[in-house]
C-alpha positions as a printed NumPy array, in Angstrom:
array([[  0.302,  -0.118,   0.055],
       [  2.515,   2.63 ,  -1.266],
       [ -0.632,   5.448,  -1.458],
       [ -3.702,   3.495,  -0.611],
       [ -6.688,   5.877,  -0.39 ],
       [ -8.101,   6.043,   3.681],
       [-11.456,   6.871,   4.508],
       [-12.162,   8.672,   7.332],
       [-15.867,   7.444,   8.865],
       [-17.29 ,  10.566,  11.301],
       [-20.331,   9.257,  13.191],
       [-22.341,  12.424,  14.829],
       [-24.638,  12.62 ,  17.201],
       [-25.661,  16.175,  18.75 ],
       [-22.558,  17.928,  19.94 ],
       [-21.446,  19.873,  17.335],
       [-18.896,  21.979,  18.883],
       [-17.224,  18.545,  19.587],
       [-17.474,  17.513,  15.848],
       [-16.17 ,  20.787,  14.616],
       [-12.797,  20.044,  16.327],
       [-13.015,  16.305,  15.189],
       [-13.499,  17.438,  11.47 ],
       [-10.717,  20.212,  11.879],
       [ -8.149,  17.636,  13.109],
       [ -9.037,  15.493,  10.025],
       [ -8.626,  17.98 ,   7.283],
       [ -5.459,  19.619,   9.082],
       [ -3.817,  15.961,   7.746],
       [ -0.829,  15.873,   5.729],
       [ -1.748,  12.873,   4.154],
       [ -3.727,  13.685,   0.98 ],
       [ -5.378,  10.678,  -0.279],
       [ -8.334,  10.372,   1.623],
       [-12.177,  10.858,   2.007],
       [-14.016,  12.193,   4.586],
       [-17.773,  10.651,   5.011],
       [-19.784,  12.378,   7.868],
       [-22.882,  10.58 ,   9.141],
       [-25.334,  12.637,  11.034],
       [-27.156,   9.778,  13.132],
       [-30.517,  11.669,  13.203],
       [-29.303,  14.679,  15.579],
       [-31.694,  17.024,  14.494],
       [-29.557,  19.656,  14.105],
       [-28.161,  21.819,  10.921],
       [-25.205,  19.941,  10.736],
       [-24.819,  20.593,   6.989],
       [-24.704,  24.471,   7.66 ],
       [-21.857,  23.795,  10.242],
       [-19.934,  21.604,   7.95 ],
       [-20.64 ,  23.694,   4.789],
       [-17.318,  25.657,   5.257],
       [-15.181,  22.664,   4.761],
       [-16.378,  22.278,   1.187],
       [-16.795,  19.341,  -0.827],
       [-14.371,  17.036,   1.022],
       [-17.116,  16.586,   3.511],
       [-18.987,  13.908,   2.051],
       [-22.377,  14.191,   4.535],
       [-25.038,  11.504,   5.005],
       [-27.874,  12.508,   7.009],
       [-30.038,   9.487,   8.232],
       [-33.943,   9.901,   8.369],
       [-33.696,   8.397,  12.21 ],
       [-31.235,   7.421,  14.834],
       [-29.716,   4.006,  14.181],
       [-27.524,   3.966,  16.705],
       [-23.386,   3.481,  17.087],
       [-23.946,   0.117,  14.823],
       [-26.384,   1.428,  12.518],
       [-24.781,   4.552,  11.776],
       [-21.033,   3.563,  11.535],
       [-22.554,   0.424,   9.132],
       [-24.108,   3.496,   6.709],
       [-20.726,   5.464,   6.698],
       [-18.803,   1.514,   6.191],
       [-20.968,   1.096,   3.269],
       [-20.022,   4.161,   1.622],
       [-16.696,   4.116,   2.253],
       [-14.467,   3.008,  -0.971],
       [-10.604,   3.141,   0.717],
       [ -8.436,   0.042,   1.302],
       [ -8.2  ,   1.511,   5.02 ],
       [-11.263,   2.891,   6.836],
       [-10.923,   4.621,  10.253],
       [-14.105,   5.303,  12.784],
       [-14.268,   8.279,  14.483],
       [-16.719,   9.623,  17.099],
       [-17.968,  12.729,  16.865],
       [-16.09 ,  13.563,  19.84 ],
       [-12.581,  12.1  ,  19.393],
       [ -9.967,  13.956,  17.227],
       [ -6.592,  13.402,  16.245],
       [ -3.782,  14.935,  18.081],
       [ -1.485,  15.32 ,  15.44 ],
       [ -1.157,  16.268,  11.497],
       [  0.641,  13.072,  10.733],
       [ -2.328,  10.663,  12.114],
       [ -3.035,   8.99 ,   8.631],
       [  0.555,   8.531,   7.362],
       [  0.763,   6.713,  10.452],
       [ -2.226,   4.384,  10.308],
       [ -0.727,   3.688,   6.718],
       [  2.729,   3.044,   7.449],
       [  2.053,   0.93 ,  10.349],
       [ -0.167,  -1.267,   8.133],
       [  2.778,  -1.462,   6.052],
       [  5.154,  -2.323,   8.862],
       [  2.336,  -5.025,  10.009],
       [  1.215,  -6.973,   7.484],
       [ -0.294,  -9.617,  10.038],
       [ -2.488,  -7.2  ,  11.021],
       [ -5.561,  -5.684,  10.454],
       [ -7.071,  -3.695,  12.992],
       [ -5.05 ,  -0.49 ,  14.872],
       [ -6.542,   0.317,  18.157],
       [ -5.56 ,   4.075,  18.78 ],
       [ -4.714,   5.159,  22.07 ],
       [ -6.798,   7.566,  24.253],
       [ -6.127,  10.918,  25.987],
       [ -8.059,  13.17 ,  28.105],
       [ -8.615,  16.347,  26.73 ],
       [ -7.468,  18.488,  29.941],
       [ -4.605,  16.636,  31.389],
       [ -3.225,  15.194,  28.254],
       [ -3.241,  11.776,  29.915],
       [ -4.298,   8.481,  29.127],
       [ -7.765,   7.993,  29.708],
       [ -8.25 ,   4.805,  32.025],
       [-11.581,   4.979,  31.539],
       [-11.594,   3.469,  28.241],
       [ -8.44 ,   1.218,  29.306],
       [ -9.973,  -2.227,  28.416],
       [ -6.864,  -3.98 ,  26.831],
       [ -5.652,  -7.078,  28.46 ],
       [ -2.825,  -5.656,  29.81 ],
       [ -1.223,  -3.55 ,  32.783],
       [ -1.781,   0.161,  31.685],
       [  1.209,   1.189,  33.991],
       [  3.453,  -0.767,  31.953],
       [  1.848,  -1.175,  28.314],
       [  0.408,   2.248,  27.335],
       [  3.255,   3.01 ,  25.229],
       [  3.834,  -0.384,  23.957],
       [  2.473,  -1.886,  20.831],
       [  1.088,  -5.213,  21.945],
       [ -1.66 ,  -7.753,  20.251],
       [ -4.909,  -7.399,  21.839],
       [ -8.618,  -8.122,  21.309],
       [ -9.767,  -4.628,  22.127],
       [-10.581,  -1.21 ,  20.329],
       [-12.686,   1.526,  20.88 ],
       [-15.312,   1.603,  17.811],
       [-14.855,   5.213,  17.302],
       [-11.306,   5.419,  17.746],
       [ -9.612,   2.678,  15.267],
       [ -8.405,   2.07 ,  11.681],
       [ -9.226,  -1.193,   9.822],
       [ -8.4  ,  -3.116,   6.344],
       [-11.288,  -3.01 ,   4.732],
       [-11.334,  -6.76 ,   3.721],
       [-12.115,  -7.551,   7.444],
       [-15.601,  -6.368,   6.703],
       [-15.968,  -8.318,   3.608],
       [-15.114, -11.371,   5.514],
       [-16.168, -10.337,   8.968],
       [-19.511,  -8.576,   8.413],
       [-20.498,  -4.817,  10.14 ],
       [-21.434,  -4.035,  13.44 ],
       [-24.439,  -6.052,  14.266],
       [-27.246,  -3.346,  14.335],
       [-29.602,  -4.624,  17.133],
       [-27.228,  -3.983,  19.744],
       [-27.513,  -0.212,  18.929],
       [-24.75 ,   0.938,  20.912],
       [-22.407,  -0.342,  23.906],
       [-20.303,  -3.674,  23.406],
       [-20.68 ,  -3.512,  19.492],
       [-16.877,  -3.293,  19.273],
       [-16.406,  -6.952,  21.403],
       [-19.012,  -8.204,  18.876],
       [-17.216,  -7.436,  16.083],
       [-13.733,  -7.78 ,  17.034],
       [-14.824, -11.583,  17.738],
       [-15.661, -12.176,  14.365],
       [-12.836, -10.477,  13.363],
       [-10.544, -12.476,  15.589],
       [-12.332, -15.508,  14.258],
       [-11.733, -15.141,  10.743],
       [ -7.926, -15.264,  11.482],
       [ -7.203, -11.583,  11.579],
       [ -5.288,  -9.763,  14.219],
       [ -5.739,  -6.235,  16.469],
       [ -2.792,  -4.142,  17.245],
       [ -2.781,  -1.502,  19.883],
       [ -0.843,   1.31 ,  18.407],
       [ -0.139,   4.032,  21.113],
       [  1.732,   5.76 ,  18.411],
       [ -1.614,   7.201,  17.26 ],
       [ -3.282,   9.511,  20.034],
       [ -6.45 ,  11.122,  20.094],
       [ -8.744,  13.211,  22.148],
       [-11.622,  11.99 ,  23.511],
       [-13.701,  14.966,  24.786],
       [-16.721,  12.227,  25.676],
       [-19.854,  13.803,  24.822],
       [-22.466,  13.946,  27.753],
       [-25.03 ,  14.485,  25.376],
       [-24.946,  11.598,  23.472],
       [-25.112,   9.265,  26.63 ],
       [-27.825,   8.378,  29.208],
       [-26.192,   7.345,  32.371],
       [-29.266,   5.304,  32.933],
       [-29.984,   4.196,  29.598],
       [-26.145,   2.392,  29.846],
       [-26.982,   0.325,  32.56 ],
       [-30.103,  -1.255,  31.01 ],
       [-28.063,  -1.56 ,  27.528],
       [-24.62 ,  -2.962,  28.596],
       [-26.69 ,  -5.802,  30.667],
       [-28.81 ,  -6.753,  27.535],
       [-26.036,  -6.595,  25.15 ],
       [-23.384,  -8.65 ,  27.332],
       [-26.11 , -11.638,  27.433],
       [-26.838, -11.367,  23.558],
       [-23.428, -11.494,  22.945],
       [-22.818, -14.356,  24.91 ],
       [-25.491, -16.24 ,  23.613],
       [-24.871, -15.288,  19.488],
       [-21.214, -15.087,  19.701],
       [-19.882, -18.067,  21.982],
       [-19.633, -21.505,  22.23 ],
       [-22.126, -22.715,  25.072],
       [-19.566, -22.905,  27.99 ],
       [-17.383, -20.661,  26.99 ],
       [-20.599, -18.175,  26.768],
       [-21.559, -19.086,  30.178],
       [-17.868, -17.996,  31.394],
       [-18.434, -14.761,  29.59 ],
       [-21.428, -13.411,  30.676],
       [-21.688, -14.763,  34.446],
       [-18.517, -12.127,  34.93 ],
       [-19.869,  -9.459,  33.128],
       [-22.99 ,  -9.639,  34.687],
       [-21.937,  -9.761,  37.909],
       [-19.829,  -6.673,  37.099],
       [-22.923,  -4.847,  35.842],
       [-24.498,  -5.709,  39.444],
       [-21.645,  -4.   ,  41.057],
       [-21.859,  -1.164,  39.03 ],
       [-25.777,  -0.913,  39.364],
       [-25.661,  -1.337,  43.171],
       [-22.975,   1.309,  43.148],
       [-25.199,   3.986,  41.27 ],
       [-28.972,   2.758,  42.594],
       [-29.544,   1.881,  38.92 ],
       [-31.246,  -1.695,  39.859],
       [-34.35 ,  -1.149,  37.796],
       [-32.186,  -0.534,  34.512],
       [-30.139,  -3.343,  35.428],
       [-32.839,  -5.665,  35.681],
       [-34.509,  -4.44 ,  32.837],
       [-31.375,  -5.065,  30.863],
       [-31.384,  -8.934,  32.483],
       [-35.077,  -9.272,  31.13 ],
       [-34.747,  -7.818,  27.576],
       [-31.517,  -9.64 ,  27.457],
       [-33.041, -13.054,  28.451],
       [-36.146, -12.587,  26.12 ],
       [-34.381, -11.296,  23.247],
       [-31.923, -13.742,  22.593],
       [-34.931, -16.03 ,  20.856],
       [-34.557, -13.483,  18.138],
       [-30.899, -13.221,  17.473],
       [-29.108, -16.244,  15.176],
       [-26.223, -18.022,  17.215],
       [-22.983, -17.607,  15.274],
       [-20.241, -19.126,  17.69 ],
       [-16.683, -18.478,  17.144],
       [-14.535, -21.451,  16.893],
       [-13.175, -22.746,  20.487],
       [ -9.535, -22.083,  18.845],
       [-10.557, -18.019,  18.817],
       [-11.753, -18.464,  22.397],
       [ -8.615, -20.045,  23.097],
       [ -6.951, -16.965,  21.684],
       [ -8.819, -14.489,  23.473],
       [ -8.108, -16.537,  26.846],
       [ -4.066, -16.104,  25.955],
       [ -4.533, -12.596,  25.732],
       [ -6.392, -12.32 ,  28.673],
       [ -3.393, -14.004,  30.721],
       [ -1.943, -10.389,  30.541],
       [ -4.88 ,  -8.502,  32.17 ],
       [ -4.001,  -7.04 ,  35.449],
       [ -5.541,  -8.846,  38.668],
       [ -9.043,  -8.177,  40.245],
       [ -7.794,  -6.155,  43.103],
       [ -5.817,  -3.745,  40.612],
       [ -9.069,  -3.303,  38.54 ],
       [-11.271,  -2.462,  40.966],
       [ -8.907,   0.155,  42.244],
       [ -8.929,   1.522,  38.961],
       [-12.646,   1.366,  38.634],
       [-13.112,   3.225,  42.055],
       [-10.754,   5.96 ,  40.892],
       [-12.154,   6.236,  37.405],
       [-15.895,   4.776,  37.078],
       [-16.716,   3.419,  33.463],
       [-20.095,   3.491,  34.381]])
């Protein structure tokens, strides 16, 4: 890939001020062979007028209704033409003008990897955002080191186009939350690999307008059940979901969100009857388990959650 076309797909839902920062960080990139696709997830704001100053470089897709993170990203992925596709949320922006060059270079240097997981930084402190550190490594030792992972933040990653042709796109019934875990499992199951790349740093403002703390307890809980049922062999799915439901119960108890937690349990269980199972191979389960051996112990993870709550 000497000079491949790079498609940058930006997913927008409200918060125009953050979106402007994201777009400016993209149009300021030195890499020229690119296309910018902006998907507005029916935010009911005048996005077209706001981005008019960027001219024809922005391809705007305005959805008639909010399709969630999964449906919105899929609309952008279906329109993208690049050999490399980058997905950004509207509150995530590049911290350097050579980020696209770095993406192309890293894919050239690592032909065995097919997804690059970016490093997320806090917009105020400039430090690593521990809230989004779900990699199976100790952040204190590995935050500035490349390593294979099974995790990527959906709005801060780069992909070779071929993964979508083989593994498919985002599973739209999830709507939002955990959609990267589902896609990641399918990516790994096709023999593709994911690399954490601290060389590509992005700023995450984390849009409060696009999130609902109460809704997240419901959606995370429901989606964990659906992923366990849809993606895993039986016993691996049981192991996956028991730990995560216990984790969500802890978060719900801490936040007083028991109603949304039990709503997620109920809809998660009932919804399985409408989901077709397509379990990953046992070899993929073993690969993920092997990566998980590098994860810090439960006490250290609890201390991190206490300091930087994830929900």
